[in-house]
C-alpha positions in Angstrom: -4.6 2.3 -28.6 -1.3 4.1 -28.0 0.1 3.5 -24.5 3.2 5.1 -23.0 4.8 4.1 -19.7 8.1 4.0 -17.9 10.4 1.0 -18.3 10.0 -0.8 -14.9 13.8 -0.8 -14.6 13.6 3.0 -14.1 12.0 2.5 -10.7 14.6 0.1 -9.3 17.2 2.8 -8.5 18.0 5.4 -5.8 17.6 8.6 -7.8 19.4 10.8 -5.3 22.5 8.6 -5.8 21.9 8.5 -9.6 22.3 12.3 -9.7 25.8 11.7 -8.1 26.8 9.2 -10.7 25.9 6.0 -8.8 23.3 3.4 -9.9 22.3 1.5 -6.8 19.2 -0.7 -6.6 16.9 0.6 -3.9 13.3 -0.4 -4.8 11.4 -3.5 -5.8 8.9 -3.9 -8.5 6.1 -3.2 -8.8 7.0 0.2 -7.4 4.7 2.5 -5.5 5.7 5.8 -3.9 3.1 5.0 -1.2 5.5 2.4 0.1 7.8 5.3 1.1 5.5 8.2 2.0 1.8 8.7 2.7 -0.5 10.0 0.0 -1.0 13.2 2.0 2.8 13.8 2.1 3.1 13.3 -1.6 -0.1 15.2 -2.6 1.1 18.2 -0.6 4.3 18.5 -2.8 2.4 19.1 -6.0 4.4 16.3 -7.6 2.6 13.4 -9.4 2.1 10.2 -7.5 4.0 7.5 -9.4 3.6 3.7 -9.7 6.0 1.5 -11.6 4.1 -1.6 -12.9 5.8 -4.7 -14.2 6.0 -5.4 -17.9 3.7 -8.3 -17.3 1.1 -5.9 -15.9 1.6 -3.3 -18.6 1.9 -5.5 -21.7 0.0 -8.5 -20.4 -2.9 -6.2 -19.3 -3.2 -4.9 -22.8 -3.2 -8.4 -24.3 -5.6 -9.7 -21.6 -8.0 -6.9 -22.5 -8.2 -8.2 -26.1 -5.5 -6.1 -27.7 -2.8 -7.3 -30.0 0.5 -5.4 -29.7 1.1 -4.1 -33.2 4.1 -1.8 -32.4 6.7 -1.2 -29.7 9.0 1.7 -29.2 11.7 2.6 -26.6 13.3 5.9 -25.8 15.7 7.5 -23.3 16.2 10.9 -21.6 18.6 11.6 -24.5 21.7 10.8 -22.5 20.8 13.2 -19.7 20.5 10.4 -17.1 23.0 7.8 -16.0 20.6 5.0 -16.7 20.6 6.0 -20.4 24.0 4.3 -20.7 22.4 1.0 -19.9 18.7 1.0 -20.8 15.9 3.0 -22.3 13.5 4.5 -19.7 10.4 5.0 -21.8 8.2 2.4 -23.6 5.3 3.0 -26.0 3.1 0.4 -27.5 0.6 0.5 -30.4 -2.2 -2.0 -29.6 -5.1 -3.1 -31.9 -8.4 -4.3 -30.5 -9.7 -7.5 -31.9 
């Protein structure tokens, strides 16, 4: 199985401030947009509803379902975001079912 998800650290920050060059922690993990707006408000915008799960939920969930992690990859926005200076925002795993 190939799985791709955001690094949970991505969801910690205030993205309006990040666009101004400031990284400031605003959210807790796991992250849910529903903590800040109703589903109706978000659905009406045409933007995807996002959840930021913890690494334990993402990786542990795969392992708990009987998969072995056989590959791990990280990537960034290619230097286009301030967070790229400090951490990769994307994670992909290759998992094998046993």
